[in-house]
C-alpha positions as CSV (number, residue, x, y, z in Angstrom):
1,M,0.0,0.0,0.0
2,Q,1.3,3.4,-0.9
3,V,1.2,6.5,1.3
4,P,-0.6,9.3,-0.6
5,S,2.0,11.9,-1.7
6,I,0.3,14.7,0.4
7,L,1.2,13.0,3.6
8,Q,5.0,12.6,2.7
9,G,7.8,14.9,3.5
10,E,7.3,18.6,2.6
11,S,3.6,18.1,1.9
12,R,2.9,17.0,5.4
13,K,4.8,19.8,6.9
14,R,2.7,22.3,4.8
15,L,-0.5,20.5,5.8
16,L,0.3,20.7,9.5
17,Q,1.4,24.4,9.3
18,G,-2.0,25.2,7.5
19,A,-3.9,23.3,10.2
20,A,-2.0,25.4,12.9
21,V,-2.6,28.6,11.2
22,G,-6.2,27.9,10.6
23,A,-6.8,26.9,14.2
24,T,-5.0,29.9,15.4
25,A,-7.0,32.3,13.2
26,T,-10.3,30.6,14.3
27,I,-9.5,31.1,18.0
28,L,-8.6,34.8,17.4
29,V,-11.6,35.5,15.3
30,G,-13.8,33.6,17.8
31,F,-12.6,35.4,21.0
32,N,-12.2,38.9,19.5
33,W,-15.3,39.1,17.2
34,G,-17.3,35.9,17.5
35,G,-18.4,36.6,21.1
36,W,-16.7,33.7,22.6
37,S,-15.5,34.0,26.4
38,L,-14.1,31.8,29.0
39,G,-16.3,30.6,31.9
40,S,-14.5,32.9,34.3
41,T,-15.2,35.9,32.2
42,A,-18.9,35.0,31.9
43,D,-19.1,34.6,35.7
44,K,-17.5,38.0,36.2
45,M,-20.0,39.6,33.8
46,A,-23.0,37.8,35.4
47,K,-21.8,39.0,39.0
48,E,-21.4,42.6,37.8
49,R,-24.8,42.6,36.0
50,S,-26.6,41.3,39.1
51,E,-24.8,43.8,41.3
52,L,-26.0,46.5,39.0
53,A,-29.5,45.1,39.1
54,V,-29.5,45.2,42.9
55,I,-28.3,48.8,42.8
56,A,-31.0,49.8,40.3
57,A,-33.7,48.3,42.6
58,L,-32.2,49.7,45.8
59,A,-31.5,53.3,44.6
60,P,-35.3,54.4,44.7
61,V,-35.6,52.9,48.2
62,C,-32.5,54.7,49.3
63,A,-33.8,58.0,47.9
64,D,-37.2,57.5,49.6
65,K,-35.6,56.8,53.0
66,F,-33.4,59.9,52.6
67,R,-36.3,62.1,51.8
68,A,-38.1,60.7,54.9
69,L,-35.3,61.9,57.2
70,P,-36.3,64.8,59.5
71,D,-33.8,67.2,58.0
72,A,-33.9,65.8,54.5
73,K,-34.0,69.3,52.8
74,A,-30.9,70.5,54.6
75,K,-29.0,67.1,54.0
76,T,-29.9,67.4,50.3
77,V,-28.4,70.9,50.0
78,V,-25.2,69.7,51.7
79,L,-25.2,66.6,49.5
80,S,-25.3,68.8,46.4
81,K,-22.2,70.8,47.6
82,V,-20.1,67.7,48.5
83,Y,-17.7,66.2,46.0
84,P,-19.1,63.1,44.4
85,W,-16.4,60.9,45.9
86,K,-17.2,62.0,49.4
87,R,-21.0,61.6,49.2
88,A,-21.0,58.3,50.9
89,D,-20.3,60.2,54.2
90,E,-23.6,62.1,53.8
91,F,-25.8,59.0,53.8
92,P,-26.5,56.8,56.8
93,N,-24.5,53.6,56.1
94,A,-27.6,51.4,56.2
95,F,-29.0,53.3,53.2
96,V,-26.1,52.7,50.9
97,T,-24.7,49.4,52.0
98,L,-25.6,46.4,49.8
99,P,-26.9,43.3,51.7
100,G,-24.1,41.1,52.7
101,E,-21.5,44.0,52.5
102,T,-20.0,45.9,55.4
103,S,-19.0,49.2,53.6
104,P,-21.2,51.4,51.5
105,S,-21.4,50.8,47.7
106,S,-20.1,53.6,45.6
107,G,-22.5,52.6,42.8
108,L,-25.5,52.8,45.1
109,V,-24.3,56.2,46.5
110,D,-24.0,57.5,42.9
111,A,-27.4,56.1,41.9
112,C,-29.2,57.5,45.1
113,S,-27.5,60.8,44.8
114,T,-28.7,61.1,41.1
115,L,-32.2,60.5,42.2
116,L,-32.0,62.9,45.1
117,L,-30.3,65.8,43.2
118,G,-31.9,65.3,39.7
119,P,-35.1,66.9,38.6
120,Q,-37.9,66.2,41.1
121,S,-40.7,66.9,38.9
122,H,-39.6,64.2,36.2
123,R,-39.4,60.9,37.8
124,H,-38.7,59.1,34.6
125,S,-35.8,61.4,33.8
126,S,-34.4,60.6,37.2
127,E,-34.7,57.0,36.6
128,R,-32.8,57.4,33.2
129,G,-30.1,59.2,35.2
130,V,-29.8,56.2,37.6
131,R,-29.5,53.9,34.6
132,K,-26.8,56.3,33.1
133,V,-24.8,56.2,36.3
134,I,-25.1,52.5,36.5
135,R,-24.1,52.1,33.0
136,R,-21.1,54.4,33.4
137,D,-20.2,52.4,36.6
138,H,-20.4,49.2,34.6
139,D,-18.3,50.5,31.7
140,Y,-15.6,51.6,34.3
141,Q,-15.7,48.2,35.9
142,C,-15.4,46.4,32.6
143,S,-12.5,48.4,31.4
144,S,-10.5,48.0,34.7
C-alpha cells in the first residue's frame, strides 16, 4: 500500500502548518469578534450585572428613605455641595450598603445621589439618570 503523496515529507509539513494557522485564526476571530468568552469571564460579567440590578432596585428605596429623614432638605443641600467621591459620608450607612456587605457601595451612592439631586418633577428622567450612572459604573468596571 502506498502512502498518498500529500502525507509525505514537505507536503505533510505544509498541511500541519496550514492546520495550525487555521486553528489559531479561528481562535483569534472567535474570541475577538465571535463573542466567545471563558467561563470565568462569563461568571464575572454575570456577577457585575446582578450587582447593577440590585443597585437599580435599591436606589429608589435609598432616595425615599433619605427624603423621609427629618432634616432631608438641609441634607440634600449639603449633598449637592459635596464632591461626588465624598457623598457616601452624607448618607446613613444602612441606606447605601448592599446586603451582605460591610461598607457603602459607591454605585448605590451615585445612583441614590442622582435620584435625590436630579429634577424632582420628572421621575422618569431621574430613573434614566440612575441607569446612566449604573451604565457608566459598569463600563468603568469592565475596562478595569
